[in-house]
C-alpha positions in Angstrom: 8.2 4.9 18.9 11.8 5.6 18.3 12.6 8.9 16.7 15.7 9.9 14.8 18.3 11.6 17.0 17.8 14.9 15.1 14.7 16.3 16.6 14.5 19.2 14.2 11.2 19.3 12.3 11.7 18.1 8.8 9.8 18.2 5.5 9.5 15.2 3.1 12.4 16.4 1.0 14.7 16.5 4.1 13.7 13.0 5.0 14.3 11.8 1.4 17.8 13.4 1.4 18.9 11.8 4.7 21.5 9.0 4.1 19.4 6.6 6.3 16.0 8.2 5.5 14.7 5.0 4.0 14.4 3.6 7.6 12.1 6.4 8.7 8.5 7.6 8.2 7.8 11.3 8.7 5.1 12.0 11.3 4.4 15.6 12.2 7.7 16.6 10.8 9.6 14.1 13.0 11.4 11.1 11.5 10.1 7.9 13.2 12.1 4.8 12.7 10.5 1.7 11.1 11.8 -1.4 12.8 11.0 -4.8 11.6 11.9 -8.1 13.2 13.1 -11.1 11.1 9.8 -12.9 11.2 7.9 -9.8 10.0 10.6 -9.3 7.4 10.3 -12.8 6.0 6.5 -12.5 5.8 6.9 -9.2 4.0 9.3 -10.7 1.5 7.1 -13.7 0.9 3.9 -11.6 0.3 5.8 -9.1 -1.8 7.2 -11.8 -4.0 3.8 -13.3 -4.6 2.3 -9.9 -5.3 5.1 -8.8 -7.6 5.1 -11.9 -9.7 1.3 -11.8 -10.2 1.1 -8.0 -10.8 4.0 -8.1 -13.4 2.5 -11.1 -15.2 -0.9 -9.5 -15.4 0.6 -6.0 -16.1 -1.6 -4.5 -13.4 0.8 -1.8 -12.0 3.6 -1.4 -9.5 4.6 -3.1 -6.3 6.8 -1.2 -3.8 8.7 -2.2 -0.7 8.8 -0.6 2.7 11.4 2.0 1.7 9.0 3.7 -0.7 7.4 6.9 0.8 3.9 8.1 0.1 3.4 11.8 0.4 -0.4 11.9 -0.2 -1.8 13.1 3.1 -3.5 16.3 4.1 -0.8 16.8 6.6 2.2 18.1 4.6 4.7 16.8 7.2 3.5 13.2 6.9 5.2 10.5 4.8 4.1 6.9 5.3 6.0 3.8 4.1 3.8 0.7 4.0 5.7 -2.5 4.3 4.3 -3.4 0.8 2.2 -1.2 -1.5 0.6 -1.4 -4.9 -0.3 1.4 -7.4 -2.4 0.4 -10.3 -1.3 0.9 -13.9 -2.0 4.3 -15.3 -2.2 6.1 -12.0 1.4 7.4 -12.0 2.4 10.3 -14.3 3.7 8.6 -17.4 3.0 5.3 -15.6 6.6 5.5 -14.3 7.8 5.5 -10.7 9.1 8.9 -9.5 12.6 9.4 -8.3 11.4 10.4 -4.8 8.2 10.0 -2.8 5.0 9.0 -4.5 2.5 11.9 -4.3 -0.7 9.8 -4.6 -2.3 7.2 -2.3 -1.4 3.6 -3.1 -4.3 1.3 -4.1 -3.1 -1.3 -1.6 -1.1 -0.8 1.6 0.2 -3.7 3.6 1.4 -3.5 7.2 3.0 -6.6 8.7 2.9 -6.2 12.5 6.2 -6.6 14.2 7.0 -7.1 17.9 8.0 -3.4 18.0 4.7 -2.1 16.7 2.3 -0.5 19.2 -1.4 -0.8 18.6 -2.0 2.9 18.6 0.7 3.5 16.0 -0.7 0.9 13.7 -4.2 2.3 14.2 -2.9 5.8 13.4 -1.4 4.5 10.1 -4.6 2.9 9.2 -6.5 6.1 9.8 -4.0 8.0 7.7 -4.4 5.4 4.8 -8.2 5.7 5.1 -8.2 9.5 5.0 -5.8 9.4 2.0 -8.2 7.2 0.0 -6.3 3.9 0.0 -8.7 1.4 -1.4 -7.5 -1.7 0.5 -5.3 -2.3 3.5 -4.0 -5.6 4.8 -2.7 -5.9 8.3 -0.8 -9.1 8.6 -0.4 -10.4 12.2 2.2 -13.1 12.7 1.1 -13.6 16.4 -2.4 -14.6 15.5 -1.6 -15.8 12.0 -4.4 -13.7 10.5 -4.8 -10.9 7.9 -7.2 -8.1 8.8 -8.7 -6.4 5.7 -9.8 -2.8 5.7 -11.6 -1.4 2.7 -12.1 2.2 1.7 -15.9 1.8 2.2 -15.3 1.1 5.9 -16.0 -2.6 5.8 -13.7 -5.0 7.6 -12.9 -8.7 7.3 -10.6 -11.1 9.1 -8.9 -14.0 7.3 -7.6 -16.7 9.5 -4.6 -19.0 8.8 -6.8 -21.6 7.1 -8.4 -19.0 4.7 -7.5 -17.4 1.4 -6.5 -13.7 0.8 -7.8 -12.1 -2.3 -6.8 -8.9 -4.2 -10.5 -8.1 -4.6 -11.2 -5.3 -7.1 -7.8 -3.7 -6.4 -5.7 -6.6 -7.7 -8.2 -8.7 -9.6 -7.4 -12.4 -9.7 -4.7 -12.3 -7.0 -5.1 -14.8 -4.2 -2.9 -16.7 -1.8 -3.3 -19.0 1.1 -2.8 -17.1 4.4 -1.0 -20.2 5.8 1.7 -19.7 3.0 2.7 -16.4 4.6 3.6 -18.1 8.0 6.2 -20.7 7.2 
């Protein structure tokens, strides 16, 4: 975990105001850099494109990239930035994206594991998402070519490279081949 050189405790507004704040999450008031390798970046871009096209065509809501902060946690000094996120239509005030952080939990959070990610850090994010009420979390692993699915009800699933990923009740009708993410 690489922290920002400023070790002064910050609040979400401070992080948002930082010139390079889009590269950090806020954990216990400390900016923590999000680092993604090229492989993880490409997978994120591919999945984001598939989701965005489907969601826009079906008018299901909003898809966000990894620079979008979610400030929806019991801990006031916590801002998470999933690599990809989705918020269903009608959940945002006026159904418009805010100028700053989103103050409600996404319906879907996607984390693409990069070589810099440590297991404990990923697990901590998953626990935060669960506590905030995120309905569906996908953890994409380039190393094993799998997608782990975690649902709000606590159930888990693992989809291997020869399987199909579905949006379930969160993004109804969405599906893609897991193999298509690992080109």
